[in-house]
C-alpha positions in Angstrom: 34.0 82.2 80.7 32.3 83.1 83.9 31.9 86.7 85.1 34.1 86.2 88.2 36.9 84.8 86.1 36.8 87.7 83.8 37.0 90.2 86.7 40.0 88.3 88.2 41.9 88.4 84.9 41.3 92.1 84.5 42.6 92.8 88.0 45.7 90.8 87.4 46.4 92.7 84.2 46.0 96.1 85.9 48.4 95.0 88.7 51.1 93.9 86.3 50.8 97.1 84.3 51.2 99.2 87.5 54.3 97.3 88.5 55.9 97.5 85.0 55.3 101.2 84.3 58.3 103.3 85.6 57.5 106.0 88.2 58.9 109.6 87.7 62.0 110.3 89.8 61.6 112.7 92.8 63.5 115.9 92.7 67.1 115.4 94.0 67.2 111.6 93.7 68.9 111.7 90.3 71.5 114.0 91.6 72.2 111.8 94.6 72.6 108.5 92.7 73.4 109.4 89.1 77.0 109.0 88.0 77.9 107.1 91.2 78.6 110.3 93.1 79.6 109.9 96.8 78.0 111.4 99.9 78.2 115.2 100.4 81.6 116.5 101.5 82.3 117.0 105.2 82.8 120.6 106.2 85.7 121.5 108.5 84.9 124.5 110.7 87.3 126.6 112.7 87.2 126.2 116.4 85.3 129.5 116.8 83.3 129.3 113.5 79.5 129.0 113.8 77.8 126.0 112.4 75.2 128.2 110.7 72.3 126.7 108.8 74.2 123.5 108.0 73.5 121.8 111.4 72.4 118.7 109.7 75.7 118.4 107.7 78.5 116.4 109.3 81.3 118.7 110.3 84.6 118.7 112.1 86.3 121.5 114.1 89.9 122.4 113.6 92.5 124.4 115.5 95.8 125.8 114.3 98.5 124.4 116.6 102.1 125.6 116.6 105.1 123.8 118.1 106.6 125.1 121.3 109.7 124.5 123.4 108.9 121.9 126.1 111.0 120.8 129.0 110.5 117.1 129.1 110.6 115.3 132.4 111.8 111.9 133.5 109.8 110.1 136.2 111.9 108.3 138.8 110.6 106.3 141.7 112.7 106.4 144.8 112.8 107.2 148.5 114.0 109.9 150.9 117.4 109.4 152.5 119.4 111.2 155.1 122.4 113.3 154.0 124.5 111.1 156.3 124.1 108.6 159.1 127.1 108.0 161.3 127.8 105.5 164.1 129.8 107.4 166.8 132.3 104.9 168.4 134.5 105.1 171.5 138.2 105.8 171.0 139.0 105.1 174.6 138.0 102.1 176.8 136.2 102.8 180.0 132.9 102.7 182.0 130.0 105.0 181.2 129.6 107.4 184.1 126.7 109.7 183.0 123.4 109.1 181.3 123.9 109.1 177.5 121.8 111.4 175.5 118.3 110.1 174.7 117.1 108.8 171.3 115.4 111.3 169.1 117.1 114.3 170.7 118.5 117.0 168.4 122.1 117.7 169.0 124.7 120.2 167.8 128.2 119.6 166.7 130.3 119.0 169.9 127.5 118.0 172.2 128.4 115.1 174.5 126.7 111.8 173.6 128.5 109.5 176.1 131.0 110.2 178.9 133.6 107.6 180.1 135.2 107.6 183.6 138.5 109.5 183.9 140.3 106.7 185.8 144.1 107.2 185.7 144.1 109.5 182.6 144.4 112.7 184.6 147.3 111.2 186.6 149.0 110.1 183.4 148.7 113.6 182.0 150.2 115.2 185.2 153.1 112.7 185.1 153.7 113.5 181.4 153.7 117.2 182.1 156.3 116.8 184.9 158.6 114.7 182.6 158.3 117.4 180.0 159.3 120.1 182.4 162.4 118.0 183.5 163.3 117.4 179.9 163.1 121.1 179.1 165.4 122.0 182.1 168.0 119.3 181.1 167.9 120.5 177.5 168.4 124.1 178.4 171.3 123.1 180.7 172.9 121.1 177.9 172.7 124.1 175.6 174.4 126.3 178.2 177.3 123.9 178.6 177.6 123.6 174.8 178.0 127.3 174.5 181.0 127.1 176.9 182.4 124.1 175.0 181.7 121.8 178.0 179.0 119.7 176.2 179.3 117.7 173.0 176.8 118.0 170.1 175.8 114.4 170.5 174.8 114.8 174.1 172.8 118.0 173.2 171.0 116.0 170.5 170.1 113.3 173.0 168.6 115.8 175.4 166.6 117.4 172.6 165.2 113.9 171.6 164.2 113.3 175.2 162.4 116.6 175.3 160.5 115.9 172.1 159.5 112.5 173.5 158.2 114.1 176.7 156.2 116.6 174.7 154.6 113.7 172.7 153.7 111.9 175.9 151.9 115.1 177.1 150.0 115.4 173.9 149.0 111.7 174.0 147.9 111.8 177.6 145.9 115.0 177.0 144.2 113.5 173.9 143.2 110.4 176.0 141.7 112.6 178.6 139.7 114.6 176.1 138.4 111.4 174.4 136.5 110.3 177.5 133.7 112.6 176.1 132.2 111.1 172.9 130.7 114.1 171.1 128.4 114.6 168.1 130.4 115.1 164.9 127.8 117.3 163.3 124.3 118.8 163.9 121.6 116.2 163.7 119.3 113.8 165.5 120.3 110.9 167.7 118.8 107.9 165.9 120.0 105.1 168.2 121.6 104.7 171.6 123.3 101.4 172.3 124.7 101.9 175.9 123.5 102.8 179.3 125.1 104.2 182.4 127.5 101.7 183.9 128.2 99.9 180.6 131.8 99.3 179.7 133.0 100.5 176.3 135.9 99.0 174.5 137.7 100.9 171.8 135.4 100.8 168.7 132.2 100.2 170.6 129.2 102.2 169.3 127.9 104.9 171.6 125.1 106.3 169.4 124.2 107.0 165.8 123.6 110.5 164.6 121.5 111.3 161.5 122.0 114.5 159.5 118.6 115.5 158.1 119.4 118.9 156.8 119.5 118.7 153.8 117.5 115.6 153.0 118.2 113.6 149.9 116.0 111.9 147.3 117.6 108.8 145.8 116.4 106.5 143.0 117.5 104.6 139.9 117.2 106.1 136.4 116.6 103.6 133.5 119.5 103.4 131.0 117.3 104.8 128.2 116.7 108.0 130.1 120.0 108.7 131.9 121.4 110.6 129.0 118.6 113.2 129.2 119.4 114.3 132.8 122.1 116.7 133.8 123.6 117.7 137.1 121.8 120.7 138.5 118.5 119.8 136.9 115.3 120.9 138.8 113.2 118.2 140.4 109.6 118.2 141.7 108.8 115.2 143.9 105.6 113.9 145.5 105.9 111.9 148.7 103.6 109.0 149.3 101.9 111.2 151.9 101.0 113.7 149.1 103.5 116.3 150.2 105.2 118.2 147.3 108.9 119.0 147.7 111.5 120.5 145.3 115.2 120.1 144.8 118.0 119.7 142.3 120.2 116.9 141.0 123.6 116.8 142.7 124.8 113.3 141.7 124.3 111.0 138.8 126.2 107.7 138.7 128.6 106.9 135.9 128.3 103.1 136.4 125.1 101.2 136.2 123.8 98.9 138.9 124.7 95.4 137.8 121.4 93.8 138.6 118.9 96.5 137.3 121.1 98.2 134.6 120.0 101.5 136.1 121.9 104.5 137.4 121.7 106.0 140.9 120.5 109.6 141.1 120.7 111.8 144.2 118.6 115.0 144.6 119.3 117.6 147.3 116.0 118.9 148.8 115.8 122.7 148.8 116.5 124.4 152.2 113.5 125.1 154.5 111.8 121.8 153.8 112.4 120.2 157.2 110.6 117.4 159.0 111.0 114.9 156.2 111.7 111.4 157.4 114.2 109.1 155.8 112.9 106.1 153.8 109.6 107.6 152.5 108.6 106.5 149.0 108.6 109.3 146.5 108.0 109.9 142.8 110.4 112.4 141.2 109.9 114.4 138.1 113.3 115.4 136.9 113.6 118.2 134.3 115.3 116.7 131.2 116.3 118.1 127.8 114.2 120.7 126.0 112.4 119.5 122.9 109.9 120.8 120.3 106.4 119.6 121.1 102.7 120.5 120.5 100.2 121.1 123.3 96.9 119.6 122.1 93.6 118.8 123.9 93.4 115.2 125.0 90.1 114.7 123.1 91.9 115.1 119.8 93.8 111.9 120.3 92.5 108.9 118.4 93.7 105.4 117.2 94.3 104.1 113.7 93.3 100.7 112.4 96.5 99.2 113.8 95.8 100.6 117.3 98.6 103.3 117.1 98.0 106.6 119.0 97.8 109.7 116.9 95.8 112.7 115.7 94.1 113.7 112.4 95.1 116.9 110.6 94.2 118.7 107.4 97.0 119.5 105.0 97.3 122.3 102.5 95.2 120.4 99.9 92.4 119.9 102.4 93.1 116.2 102.7 92.7 114.4 106.0 95.9 112.8 107.3 96.7 110.6 110.3 99.8 111.5 112.3 101.3 109.2 114.9 102.3 111.0 118.1 103.9 110.2 121.4 102.8 111.8 124.7 105.7 113.3 126.5 103.9 115.2 129.3 100.8 117.0 130.4 99.7 120.5 131.3 97.4 120.7 134.3 96.9 124.5 134.1 93.2 125.4 134.2 93.8 128.2 131.6 95.3 125.9 129.0 95.0 122.2 129.8 96.2 119.5 127.5 98.9 117.0 126.7 102.3 117.6 125.1 103.0 115.3 122.1 105.8 114.9 119.7 105.6 113.6 116.1 104.1 116.8 114.5 106.2 119.2 112.6 105.8 123.0 112.7 102.3 124.4 112.5 99.4 122.0 111.9 95.7 122.2 111.4 94.4 119.8 114.0 91.0 118.2 113.9 89.7 118.6 117.5 86.0 117.5 117.0 84.8 115.0 114.5 88.0 113.1 114.0 86.2 109.8 114.5 83.9 110.4 111.5 86.6 111.2 108.9 89.3 109.0 107.5 92.8 109.5 106.0 92.8 110.6 102.4 89.3 112.1 102.6 88.9 115.5 101.0 87.1 118.1 103.2 86.1 121.7 102.9 87.7 124.1 105.3 85.9 127.2 106.5 88.3 128.9 108.9 90.5 132.0 108.4 94.2 131.4 108.0 96.3 134.1 109.7 
């Protein structure tokens, strides 16, 4: 055998021996893999606990959260609406003889909106007054004759009937004369004016419409699943589409649903002093509903399970991670204690606030926070 072949065979034998001979295990490797042990446990630290020297160890932070009484709210989309809007109509026929009040003017109860010509109404009143005086004189004379037994009871009754008829004619003529002035029925704003000077009004013709904007109303429709949570007198915070915030209280909640939407009409009276609100503005109302037990948690603690359900992860008394489904019922925008209100948690819980994404339900963890 040649020298080169002998060298090659020796090198091959040395290489095979190096591959087959087992190497000594490094310190810690046997502890890691022997016996099929799992990865090191995850340490759960309190919210204010220091990480310490275990910065390279995965950890989660926890906070002790207790239930609190929370006034839930129902969101209702609606609009502003005037307290009342009335079309003031003529009760006497006649021609307009003075300029009607202008649109947009603010009026008080009793202010003249339109004035009709007097025509023969004053003369009719004077005639009625004269007839009443004659009837009174005849009735007094009949009574005097009756006292002397010179007048029958039937004749006296006829004179009394004539007197009452004359008085009624005076009242009717006086009312017709007073109705030539069409006045505002309440304080408000003249929204429309339909006549001008010289126009002829028939009985029932609209002179103007008056809008009562104090107080203003907020109206909307409450879904049937939420109507049972609202009570008369409940406080309401509303935001107009312009960004203005107003307050009020519920004064009416329908007992019958709207046939098309299966929702219930709600009316909110705006608190006094909030003037200048126009009717018909879109608004979103937050109506205070029933008080419930809820937990205020940081929004970052929310997570999803494998099914996509919203919830949080907690640690129970055995230091086992658990997933709890929750429902958001409100939010807290306070800078001192921001968060979201949720239901679905019972009593006091140890909530994982940081690291909930790296642990799973059923996993055992080590807690390192003080329990009060």
